[in-house]
C-alpha positions as CSV (number, residue, x, y, z in Angstrom):
1,M,-109.9,-33.0,31.0
2,A,-109.9,-35.9,28.2
3,Q,-108.2,-33.5,25.9
4,R,-105.6,-32.4,28.2
5,V,-104.8,-35.9,28.9
6,Q,-104.5,-36.8,25.1
7,A,-102.4,-33.6,24.6
8,G,-99.9,-34.9,27.5
9,R,-99.8,-38.3,26.0
10,W,-98.5,-36.7,22.6
11,S,-96.0,-34.5,24.4
12,R,-94.7,-37.5,26.0
13,L,-94.5,-39.4,22.8
14,A,-92.6,-36.6,21.0
15,A,-90.1,-36.6,23.7
16,L,-89.7,-40.4,23.2
17,V,-89.3,-39.9,19.5
18,V,-86.4,-37.4,20.0
19,L,-84.9,-39.8,22.6
20,A,-85.0,-42.8,20.0
21,A,-83.6,-40.7,17.3
22,A,-80.7,-39.6,19.1
23,L,-80.1,-43.0,20.3
24,A,-80.4,-44.3,16.6
25,Y,-77.7,-41.7,15.6
26,I,-75.6,-42.9,18.5
27,E,-75.8,-46.5,17.6
28,A,-75.2,-45.7,13.9
29,S,-72.1,-43.8,14.5
30,V,-70.6,-46.5,16.7
31,V,-71.3,-49.0,14.0
32,V,-69.4,-47.0,11.4
33,Y,-66.4,-46.6,14.0
34,L,-66.5,-50.5,14.5
35,R,-66.7,-51.4,10.7
36,Q,-63.6,-49.3,10.2
37,A,-61.6,-51.1,12.9
38,I,-62.6,-54.5,11.8
39,T,-62.2,-54.2,8.2
40,P,-58.5,-55.1,8.2
41,V,-59.3,-58.3,10.0
42,R,-62.2,-58.9,7.4
43,R,-59.8,-58.3,4.6
44,K,-57.3,-60.8,5.8
45,Y,-59.8,-63.7,6.0
46,L,-62.2,-62.8,3.1
47,Q,-60.4,-61.0,0.6
48,R,-59.9,-64.0,-1.7
49,T,-63.4,-65.5,-1.5
50,F,-65.6,-62.4,-0.8
51,P,-63.8,-59.5,-1.9
52,M,-67.0,-57.5,-2.5
53,A,-68.0,-58.1,1.2
54,I,-65.2,-56.7,3.1
55,S,-67.3,-53.8,4.3
56,E,-70.4,-55.8,4.7
57,P,-71.6,-57.6,7.8
58,L,-71.6,-61.0,6.2
59,P,-70.2,-63.4,6.0
60,L,-69.6,-63.6,9.7
61,L,-65.9,-64.1,11.1
62,S,-65.5,-67.1,13.4
63,L,-64.9,-66.9,17.0
64,D,-61.3,-68.2,16.5
65,Q,-60.7,-65.4,13.8
66,L,-61.7,-62.7,16.1
67,R,-59.6,-64.1,18.9
68,Q,-56.6,-64.4,16.5
69,A,-57.0,-61.0,15.7
70,G,-56.2,-59.7,19.3
71,P,-57.1,-56.7,21.0
72,P,-59.3,-54.8,20.7
73,V,-61.2,-56.8,18.0
74,D,-61.3,-59.9,20.0
75,S,-63.4,-58.2,22.6
76,F,-65.7,-56.7,19.8
77,L,-68.5,-59.4,20.3
78,L,-69.0,-58.8,23.9
79,L,-68.7,-55.0,23.5
80,E,-71.6,-55.3,20.8
81,Q,-73.8,-57.6,23.0
82,L,-73.5,-55.1,25.8
83,R,-74.1,-52.1,23.8
84,E,-77.4,-53.8,22.3
85,A,-78.5,-54.7,25.7
86,A,-77.9,-51.0,26.9
87,A,-79.8,-49.5,24.0
88,L,-82.7,-52.0,24.7
89,A,-82.7,-50.8,28.5
90,V,-82.7,-47.3,27.5
91,L,-85.7,-47.8,25.5
92,A,-87.4,-49.9,28.1
93,A,-86.5,-47.2,31.0
94,A,-88.0,-44.3,28.9
95,A,-91.3,-46.4,28.2
96,V,-91.8,-47.2,32.0
97,G,-90.9,-43.5,32.7
98,L,-93.3,-42.0,30.4
99,R,-96.4,-44.1,30.8
100,H,-99.2,-42.8,33.2
101,R,-101.9,-45.4,32.5
102,G,-102.0,-49.3,31.9
103,G,-100.7,-50.5,28.7
104,E,-98.9,-47.2,27.7
105,G,-95.5,-48.5,28.7
106,L,-95.6,-51.3,26.1
107,A,-97.2,-48.8,23.5
108,F,-94.4,-46.3,24.2
109,F,-91.6,-49.2,24.0
110,L,-93.0,-50.4,20.7
111,I,-93.0,-47.1,19.2
112,G,-89.7,-46.1,20.7
113,F,-88.0,-49.4,19.2
114,A,-89.6,-48.7,15.8
115,V,-88.5,-45.2,15.5
116,W,-85.0,-46.4,16.9
117,D,-84.8,-49.2,14.1
118,G,-85.9,-47.2,11.2
119,L,-83.7,-44.2,11.8
120,Y,-80.8,-46.4,12.7
121,Y,-80.8,-47.5,9.1
122,A,-81.5,-44.0,7.8
123,F,-78.6,-42.6,9.6
124,L,-76.2,-45.3,8.4
125,K,-77.5,-44.6,4.6
126,L,-76.6,-40.9,5.4
127,L,-73.3,-41.6,7.0
128,I,-71.6,-44.5,4.8
129,D,-74.2,-45.0,2.2
130,W,-75.4,-48.4,3.6
131,P,-77.4,-50.5,2.9
132,A,-77.2,-50.5,-0.8
133,S,-80.9,-52.0,-0.8
134,L,-83.7,-53.4,1.3
135,G,-82.7,-56.6,0.3
136,T,-79.2,-56.3,1.9
137,W,-78.1,-58.8,4.5
138,D,-77.6,-57.4,8.1
139,V,-76.6,-58.6,11.4
140,L,-79.7,-57.5,13.5
141,F,-78.6,-58.6,17.0
142,L,-76.1,-60.6,18.7
143,I,-78.0,-61.7,21.8
144,P,-77.5,-64.7,22.4
145,V,-76.4,-65.5,19.0
146,P,-76.5,-63.4,15.8
147,W,-79.6,-62.6,14.0
148,L,-79.6,-62.4,10.2
149,A,-82.0,-60.9,7.7
150,P,-82.4,-58.6,5.0
151,V,-82.9,-55.0,5.8
152,W,-86.6,-55.2,4.7
153,A,-87.4,-57.6,7.5
154,P,-86.9,-55.8,10.7
155,L,-88.2,-52.7,9.2
156,L,-91.4,-54.6,8.5
157,V,-91.8,-55.8,12.1
158,S,-90.8,-52.3,13.2
159,L,-93.7,-50.8,11.1
160,S,-96.1,-53.2,12.6
161,M,-94.9,-52.2,16.1
162,L,-95.2,-48.5,15.2
163,L,-98.8,-48.7,14.0
164,A,-100.0,-51.0,17.0
165,G,-98.3,-48.6,19.4
166,L,-100.1,-45.5,17.9
167,L,-103.3,-47.4,17.9
168,R,-103.0,-48.1,21.6
169,L,-102.1,-44.5,22.5
170,S,-105.2,-43.1,20.2
171,R,-107.6,-45.3,22.1
172,P,-108.9,-44.5,25.7
173,T,-107.8,-46.9,28.6
174,V,-110.2,-50.0,28.9
175,E,-110.5,-53.0,30.7
176,R,-110.1,-56.1,28.7
177,P,-111.2,-59.6,29.3
178,V,-108.5,-61.9,30.7
179,G,-109.0,-64.3,27.9
180,T,-108.6,-61.4,25.3
181,T,-105.4,-60.5,27.1
182,V,-103.9,-63.9,27.6
183,G,-104.8,-65.0,23.9
184,A,-103.5,-62.0,22.3
185,S,-100.2,-62.5,24.3
186,L,-99.6,-66.0,23.4
187,T,-100.4,-65.1,19.8
188,I,-97.5,-62.3,19.8
189,L,-95.2,-64.8,21.5
190,A,-95.7,-67.4,18.8
191,G,-95.4,-64.8,16.3
192,A,-92.2,-63.6,17.6
193,G,-90.9,-67.1,18.1
194,L,-91.5,-67.7,14.2
195,V,-89.8,-64.5,13.3
196,L,-86.9,-65.2,15.4
197,V,-86.3,-68.7,14.1
198,S,-86.3,-67.2,10.5
199,F,-83.5,-64.8,11.7
200,V,-81.4,-67.3,13.5
201,I,-81.7,-70.6,11.4
202,R,-79.1,-69.8,9.0
203,V,-76.1,-68.6,11.4
204,G,-74.1,-71.6,11.2
205,E,-74.2,-71.2,7.5
206,A,-73.2,-67.5,7.5
207,V,-69.8,-68.0,9.2
208,G,-67.3,-67.7,6.3
209,A,-70.4,-67.7,3.6
210,I,-73.3,-65.8,2.4
211,P,-76.6,-67.7,3.5
212,A,-78.3,-69.3,0.3
213,R,-81.5,-67.5,1.0
214,F,-83.8,-66.0,3.8
215,D,-86.3,-68.1,5.2
216,W,-89.3,-65.8,4.5
217,P,-92.0,-68.3,5.2
218,W,-91.0,-68.5,8.6
219,F,-90.9,-65.0,8.9
220,L,-94.0,-64.3,7.1
221,A,-95.9,-66.7,9.3
222,G,-94.6,-65.2,12.4
223,W,-94.9,-61.4,11.2
224,L,-98.7,-62.2,10.4
225,L,-99.2,-63.8,13.8
226,G,-97.3,-61.1,15.8
227,T,-99.2,-58.3,14.3
228,A,-102.4,-59.8,14.5
229,G,-101.8,-60.5,18.3
230,L,-100.8,-56.8,18.7
231,F,-103.8,-55.4,17.0
232,W,-106.0,-57.9,18.9
233,L,-104.6,-56.7,22.2
234,F,-104.8,-52.8,21.3
235,A,-107.8,-52.8,19.3
236,S,-110.1,-55.1,21.1
237,R,-113.3,-53.0,22.5
238,S,-114.5,-53.3,26.0
239,R,-115.9,-50.9,28.6
240,R,-113.9,-48.1,29.6
241,R,-112.3,-48.1,33.0
242,L,-114.1,-46.2,35.5
């Protein structure tokens, strides 16, 4: 019986990986089209000061510059925000639909997000040979403001999410003390908050310029806290649920 449950769990995981991979390709192809559409606008405002950054996501254009570009460019920000929200909704809905036991939903979401994020960059590299390196700056999200970081930062977060999700799926369902769940959840939230600070702290500086540096101490502290919280939540031992 246990082997059958485990086999069903991994077959559901395989379906999630296929969905996340397809979503990553769709996202990457949309980004290719958007970059082509916005290149003339970026050339207009950045050609003199940042000629090598015309096809890069940074520096950011200001809201006034986007509005002055007219349709359809002036609606790109809203379209991108809705696209990102839609992608997250797809992953969340898939995770909820695939879960059979407590805790599996979060595990499936973490794995789906990690696969989606990693393959998104892999497909962009295949389609337009970008990013040039793991140190290349990228705009990660636009909700509610742009999140900025070198490519290695979101990939490191995704790796932790992937390993934590796989750890949860490989273990039996258990009942954990309330203190463990609350403590781990608060640790994860604290870590996520610090990571988010590292992503948004230089947004103002990135409008019309390249950020001077990435605030990796904030990121590292948040990543360590968040990763510790995830593994505390999923690796803690307790009695099996009857």
